[in-house]
C-alpha positions in Angstrom: 35.7 159.1 53.4 37.2 160.7 56.4 37.9 159.2 59.9 35.7 161.8 61.5 32.7 160.8 59.1 33.4 157.1 60.3 33.5 158.3 64.0 30.2 160.1 63.6 28.8 157.0 61.9 29.8 154.8 64.7 28.4 157.3 67.3 25.1 157.1 65.5 25.3 153.1 65.3 26.6 152.0 68.8 25.5 148.4 68.1 28.8 148.1 66.1 30.8 148.1 69.3 29.0 145.0 70.4 30.6 143.2 67.5 34.1 144.5 68.4 33.7 143.7 72.0 32.8 140.1 71.1 35.8 139.9 68.8 33.5 139.1 65.8 34.9 142.2 63.8 37.6 144.8 64.3 37.4 148.5 63.9 39.7 148.1 61.0 37.4 146.0 59.1 34.5 148.2 59.8 36.5 151.1 58.7 37.4 149.5 55.4 33.7 148.5 54.8 32.6 152.2 55.4 35.4 153.4 53.1 34.4 151.1 50.3 30.5 151.1 50.5 29.6 154.0 52.6 27.1 154.4 55.3 24.0 153.9 53.3 25.1 150.4 51.8 23.2 147.2 52.4 26.3 145.8 53.8 25.4 147.4 57.2 22.2 145.7 57.4 23.5 142.6 59.0 25.3 144.7 61.7 22.6 147.2 62.3 19.6 145.2 62.4 17.5 145.2 65.6 18.8 142.9 68.2 16.2 144.0 71.0 14.2 141.0 70.7 17.1 138.6 71.3 18.2 140.8 74.1 14.8 140.5 76.0 14.7 136.8 75.6 18.4 136.7 76.9 17.3 138.8 79.9 14.4 136.6 80.6 16.6 133.4 80.3 19.0 134.9 82.6 16.4 135.6 85.2 15.0 132.1 84.9 18.5 130.8 85.3 19.0 132.8 88.4 15.7 131.6 90.0 16.8 128.0 89.3 20.2 128.9 90.7 18.5 130.1 93.8 16.3 127.1 94.1 19.3 125.0 94.3 21.0 126.7 97.1 21.3 124.7 100.2 20.1 126.9 103.0 21.6 124.8 105.7 25.2 125.1 104.2 24.7 128.9 103.7 23.8 129.2 107.5 26.8 127.1 108.5 29.0 129.4 106.4 27.5 132.5 108.0 28.1 130.9 111.5 31.6 130.1 110.7 32.2 133.6 109.6 30.7 135.2 112.8 33.1 132.7 114.9 36.2 134.0 112.8 35.1 137.8 113.2 34.5 137.0 117.0 38.0 135.8 117.5 39.6 138.5 115.4 37.7 140.9 117.6 39.0 139.3 120.7 42.5 139.3 119.5 42.5 142.9 118.8 40.8 143.9 122.0 43.4 142.0 124.1 46.3 143.4 121.9 44.9 147.0 122.4 44.6 146.4 126.1 48.1 145.1 126.4 49.6 148.0 124.3 48.3 150.6 126.9 51.3 152.6 128.3 51.4 152.2 132.2 54.4 154.5 132.7 53.9 157.7 134.3 56.6 160.3 133.9 57.9 162.3 136.8 57.6 165.9 136.9 60.8 167.7 135.2 61.6 170.0 138.2 61.1 167.4 140.8 64.6 165.8 141.6 63.8 164.1 145.1 60.6 162.6 146.5 59.7 165.9 148.2 
């Protein structure tokens, strides 16, 4: 079996990438299995089975976890944090405004051809 055939097999079955990303398998092991058994073997049933059902339950579990997390947020502490951030931004704004005002150049150059106060 060629490498190009394996690449096309992987493109047809993107679920294999999930196993490599999770460090459950390596591309080398997948290639060796493909080389030994081919693409139509029962070896691939374990890796190519439909996992959409588990993904949907995971998504709903993640949503319920997020709702529980949002329930546990203390809104008073969030408001205090926002107020302190606003105060810090106000101080920074005042400092930049005063430094910009102090950096204004008050020097007025004299004309080039005027030697005396005529």
